[in-house]
C-alpha positions in Angstrom: -10.3 -66.4 -28.7 -9.0 -63.3 -27.1 -11.8 -61.3 -28.7 -14.5 -63.4 -27.1 -15.8 -63.6 -23.5 -18.8 -65.8 -22.6 -20.6 -66.0 -19.3 -23.2 -68.8 -18.9 -26.7 -67.8 -17.9 -28.4 -71.2 -18.6 -31.3 -72.8 -16.8 -29.7 -76.2 -17.5 -25.9 -75.6 -17.3 -25.6 -72.8 -14.8 -26.7 -75.1 -11.9 -24.0 -77.5 -13.0 -21.4 -74.7 -12.8 -22.7 -73.7 -9.4 -22.4 -77.3 -8.3 -18.8 -77.5 -9.5 -17.9 -74.1 -7.9 -19.7 -74.7 -4.6 -19.3 -78.4 -4.0 -17.1 -80.2 -6.5 -14.0 -78.0 -6.3 -13.9 -77.8 -2.4 -14.6 -81.5 -2.3 -11.8 -82.4 -4.8 -9.3 -80.2 -2.9 -10.2 -82.1 0.3 -9.7 -85.4 -1.6 -6.3 -84.2 -3.0 -5.4 -83.1 0.5 -6.4 -86.4 2.1 -9.1 -84.8 4.2 -12.0 -87.1 3.3 -12.2 -90.1 5.7 -12.7 -93.4 4.0 -11.5 -92.4 0.5 -8.4 -93.7 -1.1 -5.5 -91.5 -0.1 -4.4 -89.2 -3.0 -1.2 -87.8 -1.5 -1.2 -85.2 -4.3 -0.9 -82.1 -2.2 1.4 -83.8 0.3 3.7 -84.8 -2.6 4.1 -81.1 -3.4 4.8 -80.3 0.3 7.5 -83.0 0.4 9.0 -81.8 -2.9 9.0 -78.2 -1.5 10.9 -79.3 1.6 8.0 -78.6 4.0 7.5 -82.3 5.0 9.5 -85.5 4.9 8.2 -88.7 3.4 7.8 -90.8 0.3 5.9 -90.1 -2.9 2.2 -91.3 -2.8 0.0 -92.3 -5.7 0.4 -92.7 -9.5 3.6 -91.4 -11.2 1.3 -88.7 -12.8 -0.3 -87.7 -9.5 0.7 -84.0 -10.1 -1.7 -83.7 -13.0 -4.7 -84.0 -10.6 -3.6 -80.9 -8.8 -2.9 -79.1 -12.1 -6.4 -79.9 -13.5 -8.0 -78.7 -10.2 -6.1 -75.4 -10.5 -7.2 -75.0 -14.1 -10.8 -75.7 -13.1 -10.6 -73.0 -10.4 -9.2 -70.6 -13.0 -12.1 -71.2 -15.3 -14.5 -70.8 -12.4 -13.0 -67.5 -11.4 -13.3 -66.3 -15.0 -17.0 -66.9 -14.8 -17.4 -65.4 -11.3 -14.7 -64.1 -8.9 -14.9 -65.9 -5.6 -12.5 -64.7 -2.9 -12.6 -67.9 -0.9 -12.0 -70.1 -3.9 -9.2 -67.8 -5.1 -7.5 -68.0 -1.7 -7.6 -71.8 -1.8 -6.1 -71.8 -5.3 -3.4 -69.2 -4.4 -2.2 -71.4 -1.5 -2.0 -74.4 -3.8 -0.1 -72.4 -6.4 2.3 -71.1 -3.7 3.0 -74.8 -2.9 3.4 -75.8 -6.5 5.9 -73.0 -7.2 7.8 -73.8 -4.0 8.3 -77.4 -5.3 9.8 -76.2 -8.6 13.5 -76.8 -9.0 15.9 -73.8 -9.6 16.4 -74.8 -13.3 12.6 -74.7 -13.8 11.9 -78.5 -13.6 8.7 -79.5 -11.8 7.7 -83.1 -11.0 7.2 -84.3 -7.5 7.8 -88.0 -8.3 11.2 -87.5 -9.7 12.1 -84.8 -7.2 11.2 -87.1 -4.3 11.8 -90.6 -5.5 14.3 -90.6 -8.4 16.0 -87.2 -8.5 18.7 -88.5 -10.8 16.5 -90.1 -13.4 14.7 -87.1 -15.1 13.7 -87.9 -18.7 14.9 -91.5 -18.6 11.5 -93.1 -19.0 9.3 -90.8 -21.1 7.3 -93.7 -22.4 5.9 -94.7 -19.0 6.4 -91.8 -16.6 4.3 -88.9 -17.9 6.8 -86.1 -17.1 5.8 -84.0 -20.1 2.1 -84.9 -19.6 2.2 -83.5 -16.0 4.1 -80.5 -17.3 1.4 -79.9 -19.9 -1.4 -79.9 -17.4 0.4 -77.5 -15.1 1.0 -75.2 -18.1 -2.7 -75.2 -18.9 -3.4 -74.4 -15.2 -1.0 -71.5 -15.3 -2.6 -70.1 -18.5 -6.2 -70.5 -17.2 -5.4 -68.9 -13.8 -3.7 -66.0 -15.4 -6.5 -65.3 -17.8 -9.0 -65.4 -14.9 -7.1 -63.4 -12.3 -4.2 -61.6 -14.1 -1.9 -63.2 -11.5 1.3 -64.4 -13.1 2.9 -66.5 -10.4 2.1 -69.9 -11.9 2.2 -68.6 -15.5 5.8 -67.3 -15.0 6.8 -70.5 -13.3 5.4 -72.5 -16.3 7.2 -70.2 -18.8 10.4 -71.0 -16.9 9.5 -74.7 -17.0 8.7 -74.6 -20.7 12.0 -72.7 -21.4 13.8 -75.5 -19.7 11.9 -78.2 -21.7 12.8 -76.3 -24.9 16.4 -76.3 -23.9 16.2 -80.1 -23.3 14.2 -81.4 -26.2 14.5 -80.8 -29.9 16.5 -81.7 -33.0 19.6 -79.8 -32.0 22.8 -81.5 -30.9 22.9 -82.5 -27.3 19.1 -82.4 -26.9 16.7 -85.3 -26.4 15.3 -86.2 -29.8 12.0 -87.5 -28.3 8.6 -87.0 -26.9 6.4 -88.1 -24.1 4.5 -91.4 -24.0 1.3 -89.6 -23.0 0.5 -86.6 -25.2 -0.6 -83.4 -23.5 2.4 -81.1 -23.6 1.7 -80.3 -27.2 -1.7 -78.7 -26.8 -0.6 -77.0 -23.6 2.4 -75.3 -25.4 0.0 -74.0 -28.0 -2.1 -72.3 -25.3 1.1 -70.9 -23.8 2.1 -69.5 -27.2 -1.3 -67.9 -27.6 -1.0 -66.1 -24.3 2.7 -65.1 -24.4 3.1 -64.8 -28.2 6.5 -66.5 -27.8 6.9 -68.6 -31.0 9.4 -70.9 -29.2 6.5 -72.6 -27.5 4.6 -73.2 -30.8 7.8 -74.5 -32.4 8.3 -76.9 -29.5 4.7 -78.2 -29.8 5.3 -78.7 -33.5 8.5 -80.5 -32.9 6.9 -83.0 -30.5 4.1 -83.7 -33.1 6.6 -84.0 -36.0 9.0 -86.3 -34.1 6.4 -88.8 -33.0 6.6 -92.1 -34.8 9.5 -91.3 -37.0 12.5 -93.5 -37.5 14.5 -94.3 -35.5 11.6 -94.8 -33.1 12.5 -92.8 -29.9 10.4 -95.0 -27.6 12.1 -98.1 -28.9 15.5 -96.6 -28.4 14.6 -95.5 -24.9 13.2 -98.9 -24.0 16.3 -100.6 -25.3 18.5 -98.3 -23.2 16.6 -99.2 -20.0 17.3 -102.9 -20.6 13.8 -103.5 -22.0 12.2 -102.8 -18.6 8.9 -101.0 -17.8 8.1 -98.6 -15.0 4.9 -100.6 -14.4 6.9 -103.7 -13.4 10.6 -104.0 -13.5 10.9 -106.9 -15.8 12.1 -107.7 -19.2 9.2 -107.4 -21.6 8.3 -108.0 -25.2 8.6 -105.0 -27.5 6.0 -102.4 -26.4 3.0 -101.7 -28.5 4.0 -98.3 -30.0 0.5 -97.9 -31.5 -0.8 -97.7 -27.9 1.2 -94.4 -27.8 0.2 -93.4 -31.4 4.0 -93.6 -32.1 3.8 -96.5 -34.6 4.2 -94.2 -37.6 4.5 -90.4 -38.2 1.3 -88.6 -37.4 0.7 -87.4 -41.0 0.7 -91.0 -42.1 -1.8 -92.4 -39.5 -5.0 -93.6 -41.2 -7.1 -94.9 -38.3 -7.5 -94.2 -34.6 -5.5 -96.7 -32.5 -4.2 -97.1 -29.0 -5.0 -95.3 -25.8 -8.1 -93.2 -26.5 -7.2 -90.2 -24.3 -3.6 -90.0 -25.6 -5.0 -90.0 -29.2 -7.5 -87.3 -28.5 -5.0 -85.0 -26.9 -2.6 -85.5 -29.8 -5.3 -85.0 -32.4 -6.3 -81.8 -30.6 -2.7 -80.5 -30.8 -2.5 -81.5 -34.4 -5.6 -79.5 -35.2 -4.2 -76.5 -33.3 -0.9 -76.6 -35.2 -2.6 -77.1 -38.5 -4.7 -74.0 -38.0 -1.9 -71.8 -36.7 0.6 -72.8 -39.3 -1.7 -73.5 -42.2 -0.3 -77.0 -42.5 -2.6 -78.7 -45.0 -1.1 -82.2 -44.6 -1.7 -82.0 -40.9 -5.2 -80.8 -41.5 -5.9 -83.7 -43.9 -4.6 -86.1 -41.2 -6.9 -84.6 -38.6 -9.9 -84.9 -41.0 -9.0 -88.5 -41.8 -8.7 -89.5 -38.1 -11.8 -87.5 -37.2 -13.8 -89.5 -39.7 -12.5 -92.8 -38.5 -13.2 -92.0 -34.8 -16.7 -90.6 -35.2 -18.0 -92.7 -38.1 -16.5 -96.1 -37.2 -15.4 -96.2 -33.5 -17.8 -93.9 -31.5 -20.6 -95.0 -29.2 -24.0 -93.4 -29.6 -23.4 -91.5 -26.4 -20.2 -89.9 -27.6 -18.0 -92.4 -25.8 -14.8 -93.7 -27.4 -12.3 -96.4 -26.6 -14.1 -99.7 -26.5 -11.7 -102.0 -24.5 -10.4 -101.9 -21.0 -7.1 -103.4 -22.2 -5.1 -100.2 -22.7 -8.2 -98.0 -22.4 -8.1 -98.1 -26.1 -9.6 -98.2 -29.6 -9.8 -101.6 -31.1 -11.0 -101.7 -34.7 -13.9 -100.4 -36.9 -17.4 -101.2 -35.6 -16.2 -103.0 -32.5 -18.5 -101.3 -30.0 -19.6 -103.8 -27.2 -22.1 -102.5 -24.7 -21.6 -104.5 -21.5 -17.8 -104.2 -21.6 -17.5 -100.7 -23.1 -14.7 -98.6 -21.6 -15.6 -95.2 -22.9 -13.4 -93.4 -20.4 -14.7 -90.0 -19.4 -11.4 -88.3 -20.2 -11.6 -89.7 -23.7 -15.0 -88.0 -24.4 -13.6 -84.8 -22.9 -10.7 -85.2 -25.3 -13.1 -85.7 -28.2 -14.8 -82.5 -27.3 -11.4 -80.7 -27.4 -10.7 -82.2 -30.8 -14.1 -81.2 -32.1 -13.7 -77.7 -30.8 -10.3 -77.3 -32.7 -11.7 -78.8 -35.9 -14.5 -76.2 -35.7 -11.9 -73.4 -35.5 -10.3 -74.8 -38.7 -13.6 -75.2 -40.6 -17.0 -74.7 -39.0 -19.0 -77.7 -39.9 -22.1 -79.1 -38.2 -20.7 -82.6 -37.7 -18.0 -81.2 -35.3 -20.5 -79.4 -33.1 -23.0 -82.4 -33.3 -20.3 -84.7 -31.8 -19.2 -82.1 -29.2 -22.8 -81.8 -28.1 -23.4 -85.5 -28.1 -20.4 -86.2 -25.8 -21.2 -83.3 -23.6 -24.9 -84.0 -22.9 -24.4 -87.7 -22.4 -21.0 -88.9 -21.3 -19.6 -85.8 -19.6 -22.5 -84.8 -17.4 -23.5 -88.5 -17.0 -20.1 -89.3 -15.6 -20.7 -87.2 -12.4 -23.5 -88.0 -9.9 -26.0 -85.3 -9.1 -24.3 -84.8 -5.7 -21.0 -83.8 -7.4 -19.1 -86.2 -5.3 -19.3 -89.5 -7.2 -17.9 -90.3 -10.6 -17.7 -92.7 -13.5 -14.3 -93.5 -14.9 -15.9 -95.9 -17.3 -19.3 -95.1 -19.1 -21.1 -98.4 -20.0 -24.0 -98.7 -22.3 -25.4 -101.7 -20.4 -25.1 -102.7 -16.8 -26.0 -105.9 -14.9 -24.6 -105.4 -11.4 -24.0 -109.1 -10.5 -21.9 -109.5 -13.6 -20.0 -106.3 -13.0 -19.1 -107.5 -9.5 -18.5 -111.2 -10.2 -17.3 -111.5 -13.8 -13.6 -110.6 -14.1 -14.1 -109.4 -17.7 -16.6 -106.8 -16.5 -15.1 -105.6 -13.2 -13.8 -102.4 -14.9 -17.4 -101.3 -15.2 -18.6 -100.2 -11.7 -22.3 -100.6 -10.9 -22.4 -97.3 -9.1 -20.3 -94.1 -9.4 -17.2 -94.0 -7.2 -16.2 -91.4 -4.6 -12.7 -91.3 -6.1 -10.1 -93.4 -8.0 -6.5 -94.4 -7.5 -6.1 -93.1 -11.0 -8.2 -89.9 -10.6 -7.7 -88.2 -14.0 -11.5 -88.0 -14.8 -13.1 -86.0 -11.9 -10.9 -82.9 -12.2 -11.1 -83.2 -16.0 -14.9 -83.0 -15.7 -14.6 -79.9 -13.4 -12.3 -78.0 -15.8 -14.5 -78.7 -18.8 -17.7 -77.7 -17.0 -16.2 -74.4 -15.9 -14.8 -73.6 -19.4 -18.0 -74.5 -21.2 -18.4 -70.9 -22.5 -15.3 -71.5 -24.7 -17.2 -74.0 -26.8 -20.4 -72.1 -27.7 -19.2 -69.6 -30.2 -16.4 -68.8 -32.6 -15.8 -65.4 -34.2 -14.5 -64.8 -37.8 -13.6 -61.2 -37.5 -12.2 -61.0 -41.1 -15.6 -62.2 -42.5 -17.7 -60.4 -39.9 -19.3 -63.7 -38.9 -20.4 -65.1 -35.5 -20.9 -68.9 -35.4 -23.2 -70.4 -32.8 -22.2 -74.0 -32.2 -24.0 -74.9 -29.0 -27.4 -73.6 -27.8 -26.6 -72.8 -24.2 -28.0 -69.7 -22.4 -25.2 -67.2 -22.1 -24.0 -63.6 -22.6 -21.2 -63.3 -25.1 -19.1 -60.1 -25.6 -17.0 -59.8 -28.7 -15.9 -57.3 -31.4 -16.6 -57.4 -35.1 -15.0 -54.7 -37.3 -13.8 -52.8 -34.3 -17.3 -52.7 -32.8 -18.2 -54.2 -29.4 -21.2 -56.5 -29.5 -23.1 -58.3 -26.8 -25.1 -61.3 -27.8 -27.5 -62.6 -25.2 -28.7 -66.2 -25.7 -31.7 -67.7 -24.0 -32.1 -71.4 -24.7 -34.6 -74.0 -23.6 -32.2 -76.8 -24.5 -32.0 -79.7 -24.0 -35.7 -80.2 -23.4 -37.0 -78.0 -26.1 -35.3 -76.5 -29.3 -36.4 -72.9 -28.8 -33.6 -70.4 -28.7 -33.7 -66.6 -28.5 -30.9 -64.2 -29.2 -30.9 -60.5 -28.3 -28.3 -58.1 -29.7 -27.0 -55.3 -27.5 -25.0 -52.5 -29.0 -23.4 -49.6 -27.3 -23.6 -47.4 -30.4 -25.3 -47.4 -33.7 -26.2 -50.3 -36.1 -23.5 -52.8 -37.2 -23.5 -55.3 -40.0 -22.5 -58.9 -39.3 -23.6 -62.4 -40.0 -25.0 -64.8 -37.4 -24.4 -68.4 -38.4 -26.6 -70.8 -36.5 -26.0 -74.6 -36.5 -29.0 -76.7 -37.5 -28.3 -79.9 -35.6 -28.6 -83.2 -37.3 -31.2 -84.3 -34.8 -33.5 -81.4 -35.9 -36.7 -83.3 -36.6 -38.2 -80.9 -39.2 -37.5 -77.6 -41.0 -36.4 -75.0 -38.4 -38.0 -71.6 -38.2 -36.2 -68.3 -37.8 -37.8 -65.0 -36.8 -36.1 -61.6 -36.6 -38.1 -59.1 -34.6 -41.1 -61.3 -35.0 -40.9 -61.6 -38.7 -40.6 -65.1 -40.1 -37.7 -65.6 -42.5 -37.9 -68.0 -45.4 -35.2 -70.6 -44.9 -34.7 -70.6 -48.7 -33.8 -66.9 -48.5 -30.8 -67.4 -46.1 -27.4 -68.8 -46.9 -26.9 -72.4 -45.8 -23.4 -73.9 -45.5 -22.0 -76.9 -43.8 -25.0 -77.3 -41.6 -25.3 -73.6 -40.6 -27.8 -71.0 -41.7 -26.3 -67.6 -42.0 -28.4 -64.4 -41.3 -26.5 -61.4 -42.5 -28.0 -58.0 -41.8 -27.4 -54.6 -40.2 -28.3 -55.3 -36.6 -29.6 -52.6 -34.3 -29.6 -52.4 -30.5 -32.4 -54.7 -29.1 -32.9 -56.8 -32.2 -34.2 -60.3 -31.4 -33.7 -63.4 -33.4 -35.8 -66.5 -32.5 -34.8 -70.0 -33.6 -37.1 -73.0 -33.3 -35.5 -76.4 -33.8 -38.2 -79.1 -33.9 -37.4 -81.8 -31.4 -39.0 -85.2 -31.0 -38.1 -88.6 -29.8 -37.1 -91.2 -32.4 -35.7 -94.7 -32.6 -32.1 -95.1 -33.7 -30.4 -98.2 -35.3 -26.7 -98.8 -35.8 -24.7 -99.7 -38.8 -25.2 -103.5 -39.6 -21.5 -104.0 -39.0 -21.9 -103.1 -35.3 -22.4 -106.7 -34.1 -23.3 -105.8 -30.6 -26.4 -103.8 -31.6 -27.8 -105.7 -34.6 -31.5 -106.2 -34.1 -31.6 -103.5 -31.4 -32.8 -99.9 -31.1 -31.9 -97.0 -29.0 -34.0 -93.8 -28.3 -32.8 -90.2 -28.9 -34.5 -86.9 -28.4 -32.6 -83.9 -29.4 -29.0 -84.2 -28.1 -30.1 -86.6 -25.4 -29.6 -90.4 -25.6 -32.0 -92.4 -23.5 -31.6 -95.5 -21.4 -33.9 -97.8 -19.5 -33.2 -98.7 -15.8 -34.3 -101.4 -13.5 -35.8 -98.7 -11.2 -38.6 -98.1 -13.8 -38.8 -101.3 -15.6 -37.8 -104.2 -13.3 -35.0 -106.6 -13.6 -33.8 -108.5 -16.7 -33.9 -105.7 -19.2 -32.5 -108.0 -21.8 -35.9 -109.8 -21.9 -37.6 -106.6 -23.2 -38.3 -106.0 -26.9 -39.5 -102.5 -28.0 -42.5 -102.2 -30.4 -40.9 -99.8 -32.9 -44.3 -99.2 -34.5 -45.6 -97.8 -31.3 -45.7 -94.1 -30.4 -42.9 -92.7 -28.3 -44.8 -90.8 -25.7 -43.0 -87.9 -24.1 -43.7 -86.4 -20.7 -42.0 -84.1 -18.2 -41.5 -85.6 -14.8 -39.0 -85.9 -11.9 -36.1 -88.2 -12.2 -33.8 -88.2 -9.2 -34.8 -84.6 -8.4 -34.3 -83.4 -12.0 -37.3 -82.3 -14.1 -36.6 -84.2 -17.3 -38.4 -85.4 -20.4 -38.9 -89.1 -20.2 -40.1 -91.5 -22.9 -42.8 -94.2 -22.5 -43.2 -96.8 -25.2 -45.0 -100.1 -25.7 -42.9 -103.3 -25.5 -43.1 -107.0 -24.8 -41.2 -109.0 -22.2 -40.3 -112.7 -22.5 -42.3 -114.6 -20.0 -40.1 -116.8 -17.8 -42.8 -117.9 -15.4 -43.4 -121.2 -17.3 -39.7 -122.1 -17.4 -38.7 -124.8 -14.9 -35.9 -123.7 -12.8 -33.8 -126.7 -13.7 -34.1 -126.2 -17.5 -31.5 -124.0 -19.1 -32.3 -124.7 -22.8 -35.3 -126.2 -24.6 -36.5 -126.6 -28.2 -38.2 -123.6 -29.7 -42.0 -124.0 -29.5 -44.2 -121.1 -30.5 -47.0 -122.3 -28.2 -44.8 -122.3 -25.1 -42.8 -119.2 -26.0 -44.9 -116.3 -24.8 -44.2 -112.6 -24.4 -46.1 -110.4 -22.1 -47.3 -106.9 -23.1 -45.5 -104.2 -21.3 -44.8 -100.5 -21.2 -41.3 -99.3 -20.6 -39.9 -95.9 -19.5 -36.7 -94.5 -20.8 -34.8 -91.7 -19.0 -31.9 -89.5 -20.2 -28.7 -91.5 -20.1 -26.9 -88.8 -18.1 -29.3 -89.5 -15.2 -28.6 -93.2 -14.9 -27.5 -94.6 -11.5 -28.7 -91.7 -9.4 -31.5 -93.8 -7.9 -29.4 -96.7 -6.6 -27.7 -99.7 -8.1 -29.6 -101.7 -10.8 -29.6 -102.8 -14.4 -29.3 -100.2 -17.2 -29.4 -100.5 -21.0 -29.2 -98.0 -23.9 -29.9 -100.6 -26.6 -32.9 -103.0 -26.5 -34.2 -105.7 -28.7 -36.6 -104.5 -31.4 -39.7 -106.4 -32.3 -39.4 -105.1 -35.9 -35.7 -106.0 -36.3 -36.0 -109.5 -34.9 
């Protein structure tokens, strides 16, 4: 990681980074500072002022409100690593000064417990997110240091981590436990990588190893509290420890269960530790859980977590469309997990999933104005039902300006601004450069002691044409360029080096990557063409919600239909899967996108009496009208006003 620096220069993604830098980050700071009239008060910045003794008052917001500020600082750090911005840096420095001023002399930092319950630190780890908040602030300190070289927050977080290491562990007098919401584990790994202090890696490993072991810490803690919960001070039945992935030791877990974001953060840390410590059992657990998530419990969009009850996984193939939860943070966590699995073993499937979640859920969760967001990412939307049906009220018919639980918006910002960290990995020992994502960028790295600059120009996601130019300061250098061939690639790709076509059979192919090894010279150009065309997709027959239905994909983009193009009652439409999918470039909500037109039929309700709800099937009276529908990229849904939306439609062929 330290050998690689990537700056985006992408026709598609750079405008998103500009939007985050220029609009999203200032807007989010205004929200966190309660400066946006009409929005739900955050209180996050004010909490730090109160904890620092600069104001008087009570704590505002969720018990984990500190994490919103931490993620905002981290996003600014990533933004400054891409491009130094004095105004943004001043904003962040002021917030960091406030955060550090709120830290207690022993290193502890948490505004809720400092303000509201100063004597109850670490007494409700299951519910109160103390280590979760610590983890996010540690990540912020690391990101800001890497971007600016400023150590104020990093040093404060080292002090906090030292205090946590003195408090938790297997030693006598320490708390033999872990947080209810995983996050500290992956943050400690990042702190270890920056500081080289093995204490932080050991602590991360302790938290992973302790989870779910007997005696169950969360049960013991719950018993000691008189079986009460922070979320309602009442006696409750035994908590669902699977919700916290604490039902059994992590190495014994077979399937993804519980809160989807917690699971992804834990799996990410497991993969980190497996790589750094060469723990084969932990690696096997990661692979097992990866397979269950992505092959049994993932939506076509890269969304995960199918139920609003606990924001959680349910069971294999249970993927409802209208009530899908698919929290934005969960897909971001899936991207983290995929990225760490790639570092262990570069395989196409990891990057394919990373790309799927990125191009569909993550960018689709934020409106084009940068000021409205999805917490939940549905695959079908019928606004009257989302407003009036209690079972569907978690799905909002339009993106929201903010949330009482606002974990997702700053999470999107920090991922967008750190996107360069997901494009490449370098295997210095083997002299190999892996390209996982095709995003226009300039990457600087070293292989065999030689500095190399790789300039990528990509037409993704609308076309599969990618060009790489090698820039060398000195003479030729030998290394291998490993290029992912995505699973969506519609035909045999073509590769040219300096205009000369290479035979695919002549290059090494492994785990979905083609490897071009040669002695590269300054100015060498490699051109990769990945054929891309729209296609119909069907789901596994066990997915009850989509049997007899089809979706449309083109490259990494999943498509949907909206009422704005196709009228109301999208459920009455059936696609003719024998018809041609006609592609064209046109404007959608101000974005020049590839849209798909296809022939379909629509059930005719004009002959139905208004007072008849059901009637016998009669082929003569059941008629379907010829129609043509238009599908747009899923990430653009909801930017043209409220209306119906659907990813999956009935298929004439499958009926």
